[in-house]
C-alpha positions in Angstrom: 58.2 91.8 95.9 56.6 89.2 98.0 59.3 86.6 97.5 60.6 84.9 100.7 63.6 82.9 101.8 63.0 80.5 104.7 65.7 79.6 107.2 65.6 75.9 108.0 67.7 73.5 110.0 67.8 71.2 113.1 67.0 72.8 116.5 69.9 74.7 118.1 72.0 75.2 114.9 71.8 79.1 115.2 68.8 79.8 112.9 67.1 82.2 115.2 70.3 84.0 116.2 71.0 84.6 112.5 67.4 85.7 112.0 67.7 88.2 114.9 70.8 89.6 113.2 69.1 89.9 109.9 66.0 91.8 111.0 64.6 94.0 113.7 62.2 91.2 114.5 63.4 89.4 117.6 62.8 85.7 117.4 63.4 83.9 120.7 66.9 82.3 120.7 67.0 79.7 123.4 69.0 76.6 124.1 66.2 74.1 123.6 64.2 72.7 120.6 61.0 74.4 119.3 61.5 77.8 120.8 60.3 79.2 117.5 56.8 77.9 117.0 55.2 80.4 114.6 57.4 81.4 111.7 58.9 84.8 112.3 59.0 87.1 109.2 61.5 89.8 108.9 61.6 92.5 106.2 65.3 92.8 105.4 67.1 95.8 103.9 69.4 94.8 101.0 72.8 96.5 101.3 73.8 98.1 98.1 76.8 100.4 97.7 75.4 101.7 94.4 72.7 103.6 96.3 75.4 105.4 98.2 77.2 106.5 95.0 73.9 107.7 93.5 73.2 109.6 96.6 76.5 111.5 96.4 75.7 112.6 92.8 72.0 113.3 93.0 71.8 114.6 96.6 68.2 113.6 97.1 65.9 114.4 100.0 65.8 110.7 100.9 67.3 107.3 99.9 65.1 104.1 100.0 66.8 100.7 99.7 65.0 97.6 98.5 64.1 94.7 100.8 63.4 91.0 100.8 61.5 88.8 103.3 63.2 86.2 105.5 61.2 83.6 107.4 62.6 81.9 110.5 61.1 78.4 110.5 61.2 76.3 113.7 63.7 73.5 113.8 62.9 70.2 112.1 63.6 66.8 113.7 63.6 63.2 112.5 60.0 62.1 111.9 58.8 65.6 110.8 57.3 64.1 107.7 55.2 62.0 109.9 54.2 64.9 112.1 56.9 64.5 114.8 57.9 67.7 116.6 55.1 69.8 115.0 56.5 68.6 111.7 53.4 69.1 109.6 53.1 72.7 110.6 56.8 73.3 109.9 56.8 71.6 106.6 53.8 73.6 105.6 55.7 76.8 106.4 58.6 75.6 104.2 56.1 75.0 101.3 55.1 78.7 101.4 58.6 80.1 100.8 60.3 80.5 97.5 63.9 79.5 98.5 65.6 77.8 101.4 68.5 79.0 103.6 69.7 75.7 105.2 71.8 76.4 108.3 74.1 73.6 109.6 76.0 73.6 112.9 79.8 73.5 112.3 81.0 74.4 115.8 81.8 72.4 119.0 80.3 73.8 122.2 79.4 71.4 125.1 77.1 74.2 126.5 74.8 74.1 123.4 72.8 70.9 123.2 72.7 69.0 119.9 69.5 67.0 119.4 71.5 64.0 118.1 74.2 64.3 120.7 77.2 65.2 118.5 78.2 67.7 115.9 78.0 66.3 112.4 76.7 68.8 109.7 76.7 66.1 107.0 74.4 63.9 109.0 72.2 66.9 110.0 71.8 68.0 106.4 70.8 64.4 105.5 68.2 64.4 108.3 66.6 67.5 106.9 66.8 66.2 103.3 65.2 62.9 104.3 62.2 64.6 106.0 61.7 66.9 103.0 62.1 64.0 100.5 59.6 61.8 102.4 57.0 64.6 102.5 57.5 65.2 98.7 57.3 61.4 98.1 54.0 61.4 99.9 52.8 64.3 97.7 54.0 62.6 94.5 52.6 59.2 95.3 49.1 60.7 95.9 49.3 62.6 92.7 50.4 59.5 90.7 47.3 57.6 92.0 45.2 60.6 90.8 46.5 60.8 87.2 47.6 57.2 86.5 44.1 56.0 85.3 43.7 59.0 83.1 47.2 58.5 81.6 46.5 54.9 80.8 43.2 55.8 79.2 45.0 57.8 76.6 44.7 61.4 78.0 47.9 63.0 76.6 48.1 65.7 79.2 47.7 63.2 82.0 50.3 61.0 80.4 52.9 63.7 80.3 52.2 64.5 84.0 52.4 60.9 84.9 55.7 60.4 83.2 57.2 63.4 85.0 55.8 62.3 88.4 57.4 58.8 87.9 60.8 60.5 87.2 60.5 62.5 90.3 59.3 59.5 92.3 62.4 57.5 91.2 64.7 60.4 92.1 63.2 60.8 95.6 63.3 57.0 96.2 67.0 57.1 95.5 67.5 59.7 98.3 68.1 62.6 96.0 66.3 65.9 96.1 63.8 66.6 93.3 65.5 69.8 92.2 67.9 67.6 90.1 65.1 66.6 87.9 65.4 68.7 84.8 62.1 69.8 83.1 62.3 68.8 79.4 60.0 71.6 78.2 57.8 74.5 79.3 54.9 72.3 80.2 57.1 70.3 82.6 58.4 73.6 84.1 54.8 74.7 84.8 53.9 71.3 86.3 57.0 71.3 88.6 55.9 74.7 90.0 52.3 73.4 90.4 53.5 70.4 92.4 55.0 72.8 95.0 57.6 70.2 96.1 59.8 71.1 99.0 63.0 69.7 97.5 62.6 71.6 94.2 63.2 74.9 96.0 66.6 76.5 95.4 68.9 76.2 98.4 71.7 78.2 100.0 73.8 76.5 102.7 75.1 78.4 105.8 77.8 76.8 107.9 77.5 78.3 111.4 81.0 78.4 113.0 82.6 79.8 116.1 85.1 82.6 115.8 88.0 80.2 115.2 86.2 78.7 112.2 85.7 81.8 110.0 88.2 80.4 107.4 86.7 76.9 107.7 87.3 73.9 109.9 87.0 70.1 109.7 83.2 70.3 109.9 82.9 72.9 107.0 85.3 70.9 104.9 83.4 67.7 105.3 80.2 69.5 104.6 81.5 71.1 101.4 82.6 67.7 100.1 79.2 66.2 100.8 77.3 68.8 98.8 79.8 69.4 96.0 77.6 67.8 93.4 74.7 70.2 94.2 76.4 73.3 92.8 74.8 75.3 95.6 76.4 78.4 97.3 77.9 77.8 100.7 78.5 80.6 103.2 80.6 80.3 106.4 79.2 82.6 109.0 79.6 82.9 112.8 76.2 83.7 114.2 77.8 84.6 117.6 80.1 87.2 115.9 77.1 88.6 114.0 75.2 89.0 117.3 78.2 90.9 118.7 78.3 93.2 115.7 74.6 94.0 116.1 75.3 95.3 119.6 77.6 98.0 118.3 75.8 101.3 117.6 78.0 103.0 114.9 79.0 101.9 111.4 82.6 102.8 112.2 82.6 100.5 115.3 81.1 97.7 113.3 83.7 98.0 110.5 86.5 98.2 113.1 85.2 95.0 114.7 85.1 93.2 111.4 88.6 94.4 110.6 89.8 92.7 113.8 88.7 89.4 112.3 90.1 90.2 108.9 86.6 90.7 107.3 85.5 93.4 104.9 81.8 92.9 105.3 79.5 91.2 107.8 78.2 87.7 107.3 74.7 89.1 107.5 75.4 91.4 104.5 76.8 88.4 102.5 73.8 86.3 103.5 71.3 88.9 102.3 73.1 89.4 99.0 73.3 85.6 98.5 69.6 85.3 99.3 68.8 88.0 96.8 70.7 86.0 94.1 69.1 82.8 95.2 65.6 84.3 94.4 66.9 85.4 90.9 66.3 89.1 91.9 67.9 92.2 90.4 67.7 95.8 91.2 66.9 98.9 89.2 66.9 102.5 90.4 64.9 105.6 90.1 66.9 108.8 90.8 65.7 112.3 91.4 66.1 115.2 93.8 63.2 114.0 95.9 64.2 110.4 96.1 66.8 107.8 95.1 65.3 104.4 95.3 66.0 100.8 94.6 63.3 98.5 93.2 63.3 94.7 93.1 62.4 92.7 90.1 63.0 89.1 88.9 65.6 88.5 86.2 64.4 88.9 82.6 61.5 91.3 83.6 60.4 93.6 80.7 60.0 97.3 81.1 56.2 97.5 81.6 56.2 94.8 84.3 59.2 96.5 86.0 57.2 99.8 86.0 54.3 98.0 87.6 56.4 97.5 90.7 56.2 101.2 91.3 52.5 101.5 90.3 50.1 99.3 88.3 49.1 102.4 86.3 52.7 102.7 85.0 52.3 99.3 83.3 48.7 99.9 82.0 49.6 103.2 80.4 53.2 102.4 79.5 54.6 104.5 76.6 58.4 104.1 76.9 61.3 103.8 79.3 64.2 106.2 79.5 67.2 104.1 80.6 70.6 105.2 82.0 73.3 102.7 82.6 74.7 102.9 86.2 78.3 103.2 85.0 77.4 106.0 82.6 75.7 107.9 85.5 78.9 107.6 87.5 81.0 108.7 84.6 79.0 111.8 83.5 77.6 112.7 86.9 74.2 114.0 86.0 71.2 113.3 83.9 71.7 116.4 81.8 75.3 115.5 81.0 74.2 112.0 80.1 71.6 113.3 77.6 74.2 115.7 76.1 76.5 112.8 75.6 73.8 110.8 73.9 73.9 108.0 76.5 70.3 107.9 77.5 68.5 105.0 75.9 64.8 105.1 74.9 63.3 101.7 75.1 59.9 100.1 74.4 57.7 97.3 75.8 60.1 94.5 74.9 63.1 96.0 76.7 64.4 93.6 79.4 65.5 95.7 82.5 69.1 95.0 83.5 70.5 95.0 87.0 71.5 98.6 88.1 69.6 100.3 85.2 68.4 103.8 86.2 64.8 104.0 84.9 62.4 106.8 84.1 59.0 105.6 82.8 56.7 107.6 80.5 53.1 106.6 80.8 49.6 107.8 80.1 46.3 106.6 81.8 
């Protein structure tokens, strides 16, 4: 899958440190704005305990996890929508991603400069939102000028687009992100995608704290209250602790380190899983002695299109899909035992692949 999450935020909030922990790509993490000029792209392995369980049962020659892409986008500043601080370039980078991971600083440290002179995640988030909204407003205003004359002349398609644009314009003018505008039908859904507005992208908030703030602090509480109406997921992560974890070589050492902080899994693992959900992705598996592998698809994908993720020929010549439910695989322990128990499903072209399905595709080309 080519879907991407982009990490955004003000300079010096911990974006590049988090990105470094997420991937093997090493974005420069420095104590000054604009140290990341080109967006860094990391291909991130998605942690999945189900692969480990399948490996125990199948004993394959290799195990291949699935991945997503994370883009580290340089820090935005006030005036970005007008081109300040390389704003046009950065906003263009945001436009290319499918979802946004918005990092806010929720720690006090006099040694780490804040571009606005003080730590205030609510204000910081509003700064980013304002710049994105202003850019979207510019896009919407120009599009309104383009379609208004056609709409008033009686063109029904232009009229529907004009009415939707006016609703979005009113929302943005009130200081609210365009993602709250509900499409009223499939045509409006398509138009919303076509507009490529920055503030319609789904968002995940990451509160970057110090080690004393893992269970929250005054900054995280204020931030949670400020975004309560958005119904967005919020993660509390310490980028500094995650960086320390990455320095440890063994899995056992990392787990012991996490245990010292009362954590069961790293913030990075939680962030990757949350990003996966944010993009509406699910995983299906193929399992054989040569390979156990995880494959990424979007929710509500039908079997032929899921098969195409492996190879386009699988979709072209699709005959049927043999489906084993993950829990049944654990219960019966082998494909042979599952067949004997009558638990293998045979599905056609309309079958919607579910998260954790174990698939075998029959095709002919």
